[in-house]
C-alpha positions, 0 to 999 in steps of 0.5 A, spaced: 099 464 596 093 468 593 094 475 588 092 479 595 097 476 599 103 476 593 102 484 593 101 485 600 108 481 601 112 486 595 108 493 597 112 495 602 118 494 598 114 499 593 113 505 597 119 509 596 117 510 589 109 510 590 110 516 594 104 521 594 107 525 590 108 519 585 103 518 579 098 512 579 102 508 572 109 510 575 107 506 583 104 499 578 110 499 574 113 501 581 110 494 584 111 490 578 118 489 579 119 489 585 113 483 584 119 481 579 124 480 584 121 477 589 119 472 586 127 471 583 129 471 590 124 466 592 127 461 588 135 462 591 136 458 596 139 462 602 143 456 605 147 455 599 148 461 597 149 465 603 153 471 602 154 471 594 151 477 591 144 476 589 146 476 581 151 471 583 147 466 587 140 467 582 145 464 577 148 458 581 141 456 583 138 456 576 144 452 575 142 448 579 136 447 578 135 442 573 141 438 575 136 437 581 130 436 579 131 434 572 125 435 566 122 441 571 125 447 573 123 447 581 126 451 587 125 451 594 123 456 599 126 459 604 119 458 608 118 451 605 114 453 599 116 450 592 115 454 586 117 453 578 119 457 573 114 455 568 108 455 573 103 461 571 104 468 574 100 474 574 101 477 567 100 470 564 093 471 566 093 478 563 097 477 557 092 475 551 097 470 547 094 464 547 097 458 551 100 454 547 103 460 543 107 462 549 115 462 550 115 459 557 109 453 555 113 452 548 119 450 552 115 445 557 112 442 550 118 442 547 122 438 555 116 433 554 118 431 546 119 424 546 125 426 540 126 433 541 126 433 549 132 430 548 136 437 548 134 437 555 136 431 558 142 430 562 149 429 559 149 422 560 143 420 558 143 425 551 149 422 549 146 415 550 140 416 545 145 420 540 149 414 541 144 409 541 140 412 534 147 412 531 148 405 532 141 404 529 142 406 523 149 404 523 148 396 523 141 397 519 141 402 514 148 405 512 152 397 513 148 394 509 148 399 503 156 399 504 157 393 503 154 393 496 160 398 495 165 395 498 166 386 499 167 386 507 170 379 507 176 384 502 175 390 503 173 391 512 176 398 513 173 401 507 166 397 508 167 401 516 169 407 514 163 409 509 158 406 514 160 411 519 160 416 514 152 414 513 151 414 521 154 421 521 149 425 517 144 421 520 146 424 526 148 430 524 141 430 521 137 428 527 142 434 532 140 439 527 132 438 528 133 438 535 136 445 534 133 448 531 127 448 535 130 449 542 133 455 538 127 457 536 124 457 544 130 460 546 130 467 542 122 468 544 125 467 551 129 472 550 125 477 547 122 483 550 116 481 545 111 476 542 109 475 536 102 471 536 096 469 531 089 470 535 086 465 529 090 464 523 096 467 519 092 473 517 092 477 525 099 476 527 099 481 533 105 483 538 105 482 546 110 487 549 111 482 555 110 485 563 116 486 567 114 479 571 114 475 566 120 478 561 125 477 567 122 470 569 123 468 561 130 472 560 131 467 567 129 461 562 132 463 557 140 464 559 140 459 564 136 453 562 135 453 554 142 456 552 147 452 556 142 447 552 143 450 545 150 450 545 150 443 546 147 442 540 151 446 537 157 442 538 154 436 537 153 439 530 160 441 529 162 434 532 157 430 527 161 435 521 168 434 523 167 426 522 163 427 516 169 430 514 175 425 517 171 419 514 170 421 507 178 424 508 180 417 511 175 414 505 179 418 500 186 416 501 185 409 502 181 407 496 184 412 491 184 409 485 191 407 482 192 409 475 196 403 471 195 396 473 202 394 472 205 397 478 211 401 480 215 398 477 212 399 470 213 407 471 221 406 474 223 401 469 220 403 464 216 396 462 211 397 457 208 404 454 204 404 462 201 411 463 197 414 469 191 415 467 191 412 459 188 406 457 193 400 454 190 394 452 195 389 455 194 391 462 187 391 461 187 384 458 190 382 465 183 383 468 180 379 462 178 372 463 183 367 458 178 366 452 175 359 449 177 356 443 169 357 441 170 364 443 177 364 439 174 361 433 167 365 433 173 372 433 176 370 427 170 367 424 168 374 424 174 378 423 173 374 416 167 376 415 169 382 416 175 382 412 171 379 406 165 385 407 172 391 405 175 387 400 168 387 396 167 394 397 174 396 395 172 392 388 165 395 388 169 402 388 174 400 383 169 398 378 165 405 378 171 408 378 173 404 372 166 406 368 167 412 371 173 414 367 170 410 361 164 414 361 168 421 361 174 418 355 168 417 351 163 424 353 170 428 352 170 424 345 164 426 343 165 433 345 171 434 341 168 431 335 161 435 335 166 441 335 170 438 329 
């Protein structure tokens, strides 16, 4: 449908506002608003929502659009025409913002992205993709790393919980990346202005959206992007809760045990074993028995150390005796010289 035919269709609705006494600016604004209302009404299937208020019918129709058509936001009018909220409007042709920086174009690019487009998938596909991602990190990275920290043959539960913690963290990182991109596009769709760059960072500009573009973008931001952002936020909360529960379980089952003699040693007074205090007798239970060669080497080392100690003490005693004799001789010489 051409631009002139669209204006002809919506012009009668704007006739009361564009009366003879109205200014040309008011008449143009009235025509633009009427065109926006007409385009919004065309997106509502009349046979399914007959009798409902325009706002309720519009919200129901927009909520049913993604489920019916998948990635593209498409609706059919009563006259058999097929339109999309992502189609180019007349306001888009007048918009100075580069096409790749327009919110609607960014939304379409986000939906077509290989990884970031996961947020716009149906619930089943979304959960399946995140589950596959978590399984990949669990079996390829998390479980092998956990196997080095715990022995799977003797500590299987600790190994599984540690690997689950790593997989939850990996899924949360990817979910956060997707969440940041979709929330950014949502904010640009709901905003009445668009910040853009003509050629680089040094010539940033701000464009005020036309009424038709603003109505289209807010419909997309409210009924298409906002539910996706809420679902991603719940995913992040679920991953955070999973990490917290896994760490709490790992801390409960892998808490350090002070004193290796068990509870009987504390209750019955068996030995001087205290919680958090090193005990040689308890530590010896974890050491392998010494061989005769090791015992002989230890005895020889102890004898050598004892010999060195006795030699040092003898030198100390001789030095003290020599020093005492010299001190007495000096004292006698001093006394004789004074006489």
